[in-house]
N, C-alpha and C positions, 0 to 999 in steps of 0.2 A: 795282431790288432783285432781280427775277427773274433778270436777267443775271448778277449776282454769285453767286446761288445756283447757277445752271447752270455758271458758271465753276468754282466750288468743287467741284461734283460731278465735272466733267471732270478737274480737277486731282487729285482724290482717286483717280479711276480710273487716271489715268496713273501715280500713285505706286504703286498696287497692281500695275500691269503691271510696273513696275521691280522691286518687291519680289517678284514672282512668280519671279524667278530663284532665290530662296533657298528656295522651297517644295519639299517632297517630291514633290508632284504634277507639277511641271514637270520635275524630274529623272527621274522615272519615265516621263513622256511622251517625253522625249528618248531614254531607253534603249530604249523600245519602237520608236521611229522608226528607231533605228540597227539594231535586229534586223530590222525590216521591210526596210530598205535592204540588209542582208546577203542576204536572201532574193532580192532583185531581182524583176523581173517574171516570176513563175513561169510565166505562160502561154507564155513564149518556149520553154520545154522542149518544147512541142508541135512546134516546128519541127525538133526533133532526132529525131522519130519516123521510122523507116525508110520511105522512099518518100513522105514527107509532101507534097513538092512535086508529085507526080504524082497525088495524090488529087483527087477532084472538089471544086470550089470550095465547094459547100455543106457538104461534110464538113469542110473546112479551117476555114471560118468558124464552124461549130458547135463544133468543138473549141476554137477560140480563145475563143469566147463562154463555154464552160464553164470554160476555164482562167482567164479573168478573174473569173468568179464564185468559183472556189476561192481565187484570190489575195485577193479582197476579203474572203472569209470568214476567211481566216487573219489578215490585217491587222486586221480587226474584232475577232477573238478576242484578239489580242495587246493591242489597245487596251482591250478589255473588262476585262482583268486589272487595269488601272489605274483605269478608271472605276467598277468595281463597289464600290470602297472609298468612293466619294463619292456614288453615286446608287443608287437601287433599280430593280429590273427592267431591268437594263442589257443583258440578252440581246437586246433589240430593236436595240441598237447593232450587233451582229454581223450581224443580218439586213439592216438598213438599209445597212451598209457593203458587204456582199456583193452585194446587188441593185444598189446604186449603181455599183459597179465594172463590173458586167455591162452595165447600161443605158448607162453613160457610154461604154464601148467600142463598143457597138452604134451609138449615135448618131454617135460620131466616125467609125466605119467608113462609115456612110451619107453623112455630110456631106463627109468629107475627099476622097473619090475625085473627085467633080466639081470640087471646089475646086482640087485639084492639077492636074487636067487643064486647067482654065482658066488656071492659072498657066503651064503649059507651052506654051500657045497664043500665039505671037508676035502674032497679030492682036488679042488681047485686052490683053496687057500690054506689047507692044513687045519688050522684052528681058527675058526671065525668067532671073534668075541664081539661084545656089544659095541665097544668103541670103534672097531673097524667098520661095522655096519653103519653106526651113527655118522661117522666121518664121511664115508663114501656117499651115504644117502644125502647128507647136507651139501657136500661138495657139488654133486650133480644138481641139486636144487639151486644153490647159490650161483653156479655157473650159468644154468639155463636162464635164471631171472636176470642176472647182470647182462648177459649177451643179448637176450631178446628184448626185455623191457628197456635196458640201457641203450641198446642199439636203436630202438624205435625213437626214444627221446633224443638220442644224439643226432638223428636226422633232422629233428626240429631245430636243434641248436646250430647245425651246419648252415641253416638258412639265416639265422639271426646273429650267431657268434662264430662265423667261419674260422676254423683253425684254433679256436680258443678252448674247446671242450674235448680235446683228445683224451683226457684222463677221465671222462665221465663214466665210461663202462668200468674201468678199474675202481673208481670211487664207489660205485654201487656195489661192486664185489666186496670191497673192504667193509662197507656198511653192513652187508649181509653177514660178514664174519663177526663183527663187533656185537651185534644184537643178541646172538644166542648166549653170549657170556652172562648176560643178566639173568637168563632163564635157568642158569645153573644154581642160582640161589634158591634153596627150598623154602616154600612158604606153607604154613599149616593150613590144612583144609581148604586149599585154593585150587580151583579147577583150572586146567590148562585148555587153551592158551590164554595168556593174560589179555586183558581188554574188556570189552563189554560183556563177553561170555562168562567172565568170572562171576557175574551176578546171577547166572543161571544155576550156580551151585546150590543144591537144595538146602545145604546147611553151612552157609558162609559165616565166618566169625568177623567181628569188628576189626581185629588186628589183621586178618587176611585181606580184607577189603582195603584197608589203609596201605598195607605194604604192596598189595596188588596194583593200586593206583600209582604209588611211588615208583614201582618197578616199570610200569607202563610209561611213565614220564621219562625215565632214564632210557628206556628202549627207543622212544621217539627222538630223544636228544642224540643218542649215539648214532642212530641211523641217519639223522640229518647232518651230522658233523662233517663227514668228508664231502658229501654232495653239496651241502649248503655253503661251505667255505669256497669250494671250487666255483660254484655258480656266482656267488657274491664277488669273488675276486675277478672273474671274467667280465662281469657287468661293470665293475669299477674300472677295469682296464679299458673297456670300450668308452666309458665316459671321459677318461683322461685323454683319449686320442681324438675325441670329437670336438 
């Protein structure tokens, strides 16, 4: 009997996830994700400061840390515009996201250096190829982001949607895996990363700008897909029980 009840609950939740495609919350979440993707990783602007490469390492890392904090606060504020219509006291979301971005980058910076050094050591890995380094590099990055940023945001959801957002951290991890697939598509004369920084390319072409914007839209959609569906389904579940 209990198994049939649990199966019914799981089926009902799956149906709500599917129906979430038609909700205004999901569409708004996708829109915010696309705008965030357009902005790109804002902290990269730090690299464009005159003489940045010659500055002391501590200064460089401090500026990058602050850049990630600002980036996280901006993304959190954009998401807050959507969340405030469904939850109360949502300003904590901005704080959690901003601090999460900063802490995630800091942990990643500390962990990634010795890891990549180990990958480059033939005595440890035998033959270290580009794919091995790229995969390890990004797995650390994705894991840090999902656990730290996702964990901070999950604490927010525990207050408003207790027990309904257990998959939030895995959803962010899946989103982190999906988005790099789009960047594997080569674009002519297009600076990396995609987003507003594309227009800093000294010689962009019309086709590169068009495809760059299109790719950025796809990145935003893919990133918002697992998190947006989960969020919209959880909110719809709460409405159905109230």
